[in-house]
Every structure is written in C-alpha cells, then in structure tokens.
N, C-alpha and C positions, 0 to 999 in steps of 0.2 A: 499594483495587484494586491488585493487584500488577502488575509490568511485564508478566508473562505474560498477564494478562487485560485489560490496558489497551486501550480502544477509541478509535481516533483518528477525527476528522472528516476530510472531504475537504480543507478548508482547512489542517488541521494536516499532512496528508500533502503537500499542495502546498508548504508552507513547508519541510518536512524534505527533500524531494527537489528543491526549487527548480524546480518545474515548474508550468505553467499548469493551470487547471481542466480543460480539454478533454483534455490529455495524461494527467492522472490518471484521468479517466473512461474514456479509451481503454484504459488498463492494466486497469481494472476490467472493462470490457466484454469484453476479450480473455482475461480470467481469468489474466493474468500476475500480478495482485495480487488476493489473496483479500479478500472482504468479506462482511459480513452486512447484511441490511436489517431495521431495526426500525421498523415502521410505514412512514413515507415517508423515514426517515433512513437514510443509508448510513454504515456504520461499518467501519473497517479495523482488525483486531486488530494490536497493535504487533508481535507475533511474525511476522505475515504480511509486514509491511513489512521487517523484518529478513531474513526468508527471501528476499524479492524482491531485496534488495540483495546478499546473498551469492550468489544465483543469477547475477545480472548480472555480479558480479565474477569468478565462475568462468568465465562465457561469454567475458568480455573476455580473461582469462588464457589461455584455450584457443585464441583466435583468432590 
C-alpha cells in the first residue's frame, strides 16, 4: 500500500495529532477530517490527514 492509499485507524490518528479519541471523532463528525467506513471500522486516508494539517496551518497563518 502506498502512502497515498494508506488507511489509518482512529488510534493512529490520535497518536499523530496527539489528541484524544473524542477530539478525533469530533473532527470526523464535523467533516473537518475525511474518513471512510468499512463495515463498522472507521478509516482515515493518510492524504486526508495531511490535507487537514495543511488546512489548519493555512488558517493559523491567516489569523
């Protein structure tokens, strides 16, 4: 699986962003962070996490 198609679990995203479980699920619920559902499992494409980080950096720079 390439980095473009890598799917991350919620705990992996929690570790990378250093956020708690509820904070990550809030980002998913508000669609700030894109995800897909496979059965009952939620997966976040690695590129979606990268896009989210870049968007937040741009927002912080504009503020």
